[in-house]
C-alpha positions in Angstrom: -100.7 131.2 41.0 -103.0 128.5 42.4 -105.6 129.2 45.0 -107.7 126.8 47.1 -111.4 127.5 47.5 -113.8 125.8 49.7 -116.8 124.1 48.0 -119.7 126.2 49.1 -123.1 126.1 47.4 -124.3 129.1 49.4 -121.5 131.5 48.5 -122.9 135.1 48.1 -122.5 136.7 44.7 -122.4 140.5 45.2 -121.9 141.5 41.5 -122.2 139.8 38.1 -122.1 142.2 35.1 -121.2 142.3 31.5 -118.8 145.2 30.9 -117.7 146.5 27.5 -114.7 148.8 27.0 -115.1 150.9 23.8 -111.7 152.6 24.6 -108.6 151.0 26.1 -108.5 151.2 29.9 -106.2 149.8 32.6 -107.5 147.3 35.1 -108.1 149.1 38.4 -105.3 148.8 41.0 -106.9 147.5 44.2 -106.9 145.0 47.0 -110.4 143.6 47.4 -112.2 141.9 50.3 -114.0 139.7 47.8 -112.9 137.3 45.0 -113.0 138.7 41.5 -113.3 136.4 38.5 -113.9 137.4 34.9 -114.4 135.8 31.5 -112.9 137.4 28.4 -115.7 137.3 25.8 -113.6 139.3 23.4 -110.5 141.4 23.3 -107.1 141.4 25.1 -106.0 142.5 28.6 -103.1 142.3 30.9 -103.4 142.1 34.7 -100.7 141.9 37.3 -101.5 139.8 40.4 -98.7 140.4 43.0 -95.7 139.5 40.9 -97.5 137.4 38.2 -98.2 139.1 34.9 -101.4 137.6 33.3 -101.9 138.1 29.6 -105.5 137.5 28.7 -107.1 136.8 25.4 -110.6 135.9 24.1 -111.9 132.8 25.8 -109.6 133.1 28.9 -110.6 133.4 32.5 -108.8 135.4 35.2 -109.2 134.7 38.9 -108.1 137.5 41.3 -108.3 136.3 44.9 -109.5 138.5 47.8 -106.7 140.1 49.8 -104.1 140.1 47.1 -103.1 143.3 45.2 -103.7 143.4 41.5 -103.5 146.1 38.9 -103.1 146.8 35.2 -99.8 147.5 33.5 -101.2 147.8 30.0 -104.6 148.9 28.9 -107.0 146.5 27.4 -107.7 146.4 23.6 -110.5 148.6 22.4 -113.9 146.9 22.3 -112.8 144.4 25.0 -115.9 142.6 26.5 -116.0 140.7 29.8 -118.3 139.2 32.3 -117.1 139.7 35.9 -118.3 138.2 39.1 -117.5 139.3 42.6 -118.2 136.8 45.4 -117.6 136.1 49.0 -114.2 135.1 50.5 -113.7 132.6 53.3 -110.9 133.0 55.8 -109.8 129.4 55.2 -109.1 130.0 51.5 -105.5 130.7 50.5 -102.7 130.4 48.0 -101.3 126.9 47.5 -98.1 125.5 46.0 -98.2 124.7 42.3 -97.2 121.1 43.1 -99.9 120.6 45.7 -101.0 117.0 45.3 -103.7 116.6 47.9 -106.0 119.6 48.3 -108.5 117.6 50.3 -112.1 118.7 49.5 -111.0 122.1 48.3 -111.2 123.4 44.7 -107.9 124.5 43.4 -108.0 127.0 40.5 -105.4 129.0 38.7 -105.3 132.7 38.4 -105.2 132.3 34.6 -107.3 129.6 32.8 -106.8 129.6 29.1 -109.5 128.7 26.5 -112.3 127.8 28.9 -115.0 125.3 27.8 -118.3 126.0 26.3 -120.1 125.0 29.4 -118.1 127.5 31.6 -118.9 130.3 29.1 -122.6 129.4 29.3 -122.5 129.5 33.1 -121.0 133.0 33.1 -123.7 134.3 30.8 -126.4 132.5 32.8 -125.2 133.9 36.2 -125.1 137.4 34.9 -128.7 137.0 33.5 -130.0 135.6 36.8 -128.3 138.4 38.8 -130.2 141.0 36.9 -133.5 139.1 36.8 -136.5 139.3 39.1 -136.6 135.5 39.6 -137.6 134.2 43.0 -134.6 133.2 45.2 -132.2 134.6 42.7 -129.5 134.8 45.3 -129.6 131.0 45.8 -129.7 130.6 42.0 -126.6 132.7 41.6 -124.8 130.8 44.3 -125.7 127.5 42.6 -124.4 128.6 39.2 -121.2 130.0 40.7 -120.7 126.7 42.4 -120.9 125.0 39.0 -118.4 127.5 37.5 -115.9 126.9 40.3 -116.2 123.1 40.2 -115.7 123.1 36.4 -112.7 125.4 36.7 -111.2 123.1 39.4 -111.6 120.2 37.0 -110.0 122.1 34.2 -107.0 123.1 36.3 -106.6 119.6 37.7 -106.5 118.1 34.1 -104.3 120.6 32.2 -104.1 118.4 29.1 -107.9 118.0 28.9 -108.3 121.7 29.2 -106.1 122.4 26.3 -107.8 119.9 23.9 -111.5 120.2 23.5 -111.5 117.5 20.8 -110.4 115.0 23.5 -113.0 116.3 26.0 -115.7 115.8 23.3 -114.3 112.3 22.7 -114.5 111.4 26.4 -118.0 112.6 26.6 -119.0 110.5 23.5 -117.4 107.4 24.9 -119.1 107.9 28.3 -122.4 108.3 26.6 -122.0 105.1 24.4 -120.7 102.4 26.8 -122.5 99.6 25.0 -119.6 98.9 22.5 -115.9 99.4 21.8 -115.1 101.9 19.1 -112.2 101.4 16.7 -109.5 104.1 16.1 -110.7 104.5 12.6 -114.3 105.2 13.8 -113.2 107.7 16.4 -110.7 109.4 14.1 -113.4 109.9 11.5 -115.7 111.3 14.1 -113.0 113.8 15.3 -112.0 114.7 11.7 -108.4 113.7 12.5 -105.9 111.1 11.3 -105.7 108.0 13.4 -102.1 109.0 14.4 -103.1 112.5 15.4 -106.0 111.3 17.5 -103.9 108.6 19.2 -101.2 111.2 20.1 -103.6 113.8 21.4 -105.7 111.3 23.4 -102.7 109.8 25.0 -101.2 113.2 25.8 -104.4 114.3 27.5 -105.3 111.1 29.4 -102.1 109.1 29.7 -103.7 106.1 28.1 -104.2 104.7 24.5 -107.8 104.9 23.4 -108.5 101.2 23.6 -107.0 100.9 27.1 -109.0 103.9 28.2 -112.2 102.3 26.9 -111.5 99.0 28.7 -110.6 100.7 32.0 -113.6 103.1 31.9 -116.0 100.2 31.3 -114.4 98.0 34.0 -114.6 100.8 36.6 -118.3 101.2 35.8 -118.9 97.4 35.9 -117.1 97.1 39.2 -119.6 99.6 40.7 -122.5 97.7 39.2 -121.2 94.4 40.5 -121.1 95.7 44.0 -124.4 97.5 44.0 -126.5 95.0 42.0 -125.8 91.3 42.7 -128.7 90.2 40.5 -127.2 91.4 37.2 -125.5 88.5 35.4 -122.0 88.7 33.9 -123.5 87.8 30.5 -125.8 90.9 30.7 -123.0 93.1 31.8 -120.8 91.8 29.0 -123.5 92.6 26.5 -124.2 96.0 27.9 -120.6 97.1 27.8 -119.4 95.6 24.5 -117.4 92.6 25.6 -117.6 89.4 23.5 -119.1 87.4 26.3 -118.9 86.8 30.1 -115.6 85.0 29.7 -114.0 87.9 27.9 -115.4 90.3 30.6 -114.2 88.1 33.5 -110.7 87.8 32.1 -110.4 91.6 31.6 -111.9 92.2 35.1 -109.5 89.9 36.8 -106.5 91.4 35.0 -107.5 94.9 36.2 -108.7 94.2 39.8 -106.9 91.0 40.6 -110.0 89.0 41.3 -112.9 87.6 39.2 -116.2 89.6 39.2 -117.9 86.9 41.3 -115.3 87.2 44.1 -115.3 91.0 43.8 -119.1 91.0 44.3 
């Protein structure tokens, strides 16, 4: 199930707790007036949301929307450990079709998100810590961290391939952080501890582009923004800063992508 949430930096968090189950228990059967989201630190659990059976393992996240009945059909594994968050519902939030293409400014997340990222895990721990702290304005702090969680989960659900391949996520972050040159397949494969072929296949499956084409397009998109916002930066400087041979190489690539030379685009 997919559910559309409004981006709200002031959303109230009513509960945020670690909970540990030494013995197997069923998830409670209930229909809540708040949203419930929990992160599986360890263990296994099964939850049914309306007609959807959700099998959860270590590292997964389950989102149970307000107003929809959920319950447990099977008990969790002994020693299951979760962090759960209850937070406010808005009347404009609702279920959406799985093939929804244009959610507007809403955040669309799935009821079951497998193998969440390290950053999402960190945010869950951080929110639970803030909730039980004596920090000033802790309600606002909780809302801010919850907003980060939901935004990140929305991104993960919108890019299913990236969510399933953290090696590619790390590669994208590396390329974004080192825009000053082009990296060869051999260099990137060595960095990822994969064969060139394996990296090529995984990268293209996740992004829809070969690695070199992705690097070119990412650099050109950034250059286009700089060309518009800073008319004083020369093409020679931009070429040098982004790893192109010279301004002529940059101009040819730019025109191929955008249909006009950088000087006209500016």
